Structures are given as structure tokens and as C-alpha cells.
C-alpha positions, 0 to 999 in steps of 0.5 A: 732201788731203781725204777724205769722212771729213774732213767731218760729214754736214751739211757733206758734204750742203752741198758736194754740194747746191751742185753740184746747186743750181748745175746746177738754177739754171742749168737753170731759166733755160733755155727748153729743155723737156728742161733737166733731162736736159741738166743731169744729163748736163752735171753728170756730164760736168763732174764727171768731167772734174774728177776726171780732171784733178785725180785728187783723192779729194775730188772723186771722193767729191763726185761720188758721189751714191749716199747723197745726200739732198736737204735740200729738195724741189728739184722745188718750184722751177720758176723760177730766182728761186725756187732762187737763195737756196738755191743762193747759200747753199749756195755761201757755206756750202761756201766757209766749210766748205772754207776751214777745211780746205784752201785748194787744195780751196777754189779747185778747188771754186770753179773747179768751180762756175763751170765747172758754171754756165758749161757748163750755160748753154752746153749748149743752144748759145744762152745767153739773158740770164737764163742770163747773169744767173744765171751772173754771180750765181754767179760774184759769190758765188764771188769774194766773200771767205769770211765766217766765219759760222755755217753754218745747214745749212737752206735756206729 
């Protein structure tokens, strides 16, 4: 079982960022004016569902954003194309980090990211083509084998 203490601060920030970036990426692809509001509610709901389902200390800690600091100004992004690179990078790096610790936690994380993307896209009830493309981009990255490369900790 993994705990927050297993990770360095930069690793933990990447893991948490991947959740926030995923929700923001999908939210920006929606035509709703209140996307951020729904995005936050949905992200909380999906995380709560996972922490209750898996009863996992790692997921419970991951869902605690009380000390989270954004590595970049996320509000600078107003189009899904703009936030796609840091989203995919954070997912890729999260897979690398988790693969070094625990394969079971990696699989749960991948399911969590996938479900977060899908449920964020579906929250408005009418999934558009842009949302489908964004979800597919995330799922494609999740399905790629883990690359054992150096983690950059910076998002460009």
C-alpha cells in the first residue's frame, strides 16, 4: 500500500496535477459557461467514489488538495489545445512515478484518470466531438506502455 510519504514533493505534485489537468482539459472542451463549477463537483465526486470503493490511503491522500500548489497558472488556459500538453505530460510522468512503486496503484490510477475524463465529459449530458477527442487523447496516453524516462517536473 502506498502513502503520501512514499513520494517526493515534486512527484506528489505531478500525481495531483494530473487529476486537475484532466478535469480542466475536458472541461475546456465543453461549451458550458459553468464548466469549472461542474468540473470541480464532478472531480470531487469521482475521487470520493474511488476512495470509498478502494478504501485506499493513497487515493484518500491524493484527493486532499489542502497543500496543493499549481506548478503553472492553470487559469492561463482557455482552450483544450492549450492545456493538452501539460495534461498528457503529467499523466505520462504519473505513470512513470507509480510504476516504480506499485503496479496495482498504477492500474487504479489509470482507471481513475479515465473515469474522471469520461464522467467530466458526460456531466453536461450532451458529449460533443471535441470532448470525445479529448477523452480519446487521454485514454490513448493511459494505454501506452510506461516509458522509463527522466521526469521533468516542469510543464511547458
